[in-house]
N, C-alpha and C positions, 0 to 999 in steps of 0.2 A: 837962629840958632846958631849957638857957636860949635867950632871944629874942634874934633877928640885933640885935647893935645899929647894922650898917646895912651897906646891899647892896652898897654899893661897897668896902670894905675888911672888913670881920669877914664879911661869908660868903663872898668870895673866898678867903679865907687860911683858912677852914674847909675848903673845896676842897682848897688846897694841901695842909691837914693829909692829906687823905682820897689826894694822890698820889702821898704818903709812903710807902702801902701796896699800893704797885704791885710790889715783892718777893715780897708774900704774894699777889699773882692772877699764879701761876707762868701764862705763855702766856694772859695775860688784860690784859698791860697796856698794849698798844696802844686794848684796848675800855675800859681803865680810863681811860687820858688824853681818849678822844678822850668819855668820860662826865664828865670834871671840867670838859674846856675847854666845853664847851655849853654849862657854870651858870657855873664861876669867872670865864671870859676872855669871853664874850660878854654877860652881866649890869652888871657893872663897865662895858663895853664901851659899850654900850646908853647907860644911866644916866648917863655922864659925859661922852659923846661925841655928843649929838641934843636933843632937843626933847621928852623923856621924860615924861612926866605925871606922876612924883613927885616930878619937879624940884630932881633930884640933881648935876644943872651949877648949879644957884645952889646950893643947898643947902652945898653943899664945890667953891666955886669956886677954891681954890687945886690943888685931886686935879685937877679936869678943867684949866685953866692948866695942873699938868705932863705930864697925858695930852696938850694942847694938844700943847707941845712937844713930847712921845718922838714926836710922830703924824707930825710934821715933817721930824726925822731921817733920815740915814741908817738905814736894817736893820742894815745890816754895821756892826760896831761898838758901837753901842746897846745899851744893857741888856739888853733882850730877845736880844741874838747878840753875845757882846764879842768876837769872833772874824772876824777882815779874811777868814778864808777864808770858802768853805758848804760841805755837802750838798743847802743848799737852794737849788732851781732853778725854773725856770719855765717857760711858752709858750702860745702865744695859738692857739686851736684854731677853728674852725668846728663843732664838733659833739663832743660826749661820750657820741652815743648806744654804747652797745651795753659789749665788756667792756675793760675802759684801757689793754690790749696789741691792738685794733685802732686805735688813736685815733691813730695814728700820732704820737705825742709824741715833742718831740724836746725835751726839755727840756735848759735850759741855766743855768750858775752866777747866780745873782744879781748883779746888775750894782753894783757900789758906788755906783750910784747910787738904786738902788731906796728909796724910804723904807719908814720901820717905816707908817704910815697905810695904804699902796699896799699891802704884806705882808698889815696885821692886816684890813684891808676884803676882801681875797680870804676872807681865813679864815671870816671873822665872816660873809657871805655861803653862803659852801658852809655853815657848821652852820645858819645860818639856814633852807638852801633844800634840806636833804639834798644837796648836791651833796658827796659825802665817799666817796673811793673805795681801796680799797689794790692792792698787786701784792706779787706773792712767799706764798708758801706753806714757812713761816712770810714774813709781813709785816714783808717787806723796805723799800716806800716806801708815804707815807699822798700821798694825791692830794685837793686844795680846788679844785674847780673853780667861779668867780665868774661870771653870763650878763653878757652885753652886748647893751643892747635899741635898738632905735632908736626914733625917736617915734613911732612907732606897733607900740610894746612886743612889738615882734617881737624874740630873740635873732638877735643875729650873728654871736654870736662868745662865746667864754670865755676868761679867765685863767686857765689855769691853774698851781697852786703844788707842788711835792712839796719830801718831807723826808722823811727815813728816822725811823724812827721816836723813836729817841735823841733827834735834834737836836728833836723836837717836845715830849720830855719836860723838856728841858733849856731850850728856851722858854718854857712854862706855869711851869717852877718860878719863871725869870726873870721871868716875867710877875707873878707872887703875891707876890715878893721885893717888884718895883716900888710894886703894892698897898702892901704893908704897910709901906712908909717915906713912903707918904704922910703928913701930916699931915691929921688928920680932928681937928678938936675939940671938946672931952670938952662944952661947949656944947649942939654941933653932939647928938652922940651921943647925951644924958641929953633935947633934945631932944624928940629920934626918938624915944627909947623909950618917954619920958613920951606922946605924944600916937599907942601903941597900943594 
């Protein structure tokens, strides 16, 4: 097994390769996409978009800059969702207790002004805190819920994004393509490999 040359491009590219196995995972496509997203989306997103102790934001400044540009743009029409129309939807709820069918969810299609950063932060927070839900059998919708807290750190509401499994899979493939296209200098790669 070869070592990862880096965690912001090589690792998620390998996760994308696993995602290509979805056709072989009959009746487990949603599970595979969530497993792959938990690593292949969350890890590079965190390492490039925060003051991560690994210092990847400084090690790969052009990647971090490109992610910042992507995050500030509109989700609809972006590289992550090139179509102007969408099956992605959102709602704001006071609670997500119990089964999603009892939440009173009235998901509306994402508005044209919704940013990539707004969508990705909800997905990231939902995955990091276990706020993932599904509807239907077979699964028709994946729900990502992100908590909003007041100054006293009490949860006061949730942003919920819903998407079909097919659209989420396409989003992941587009995410991995975005990551793969980033320029990660070989000098940086070899200095990182040499340090391990």
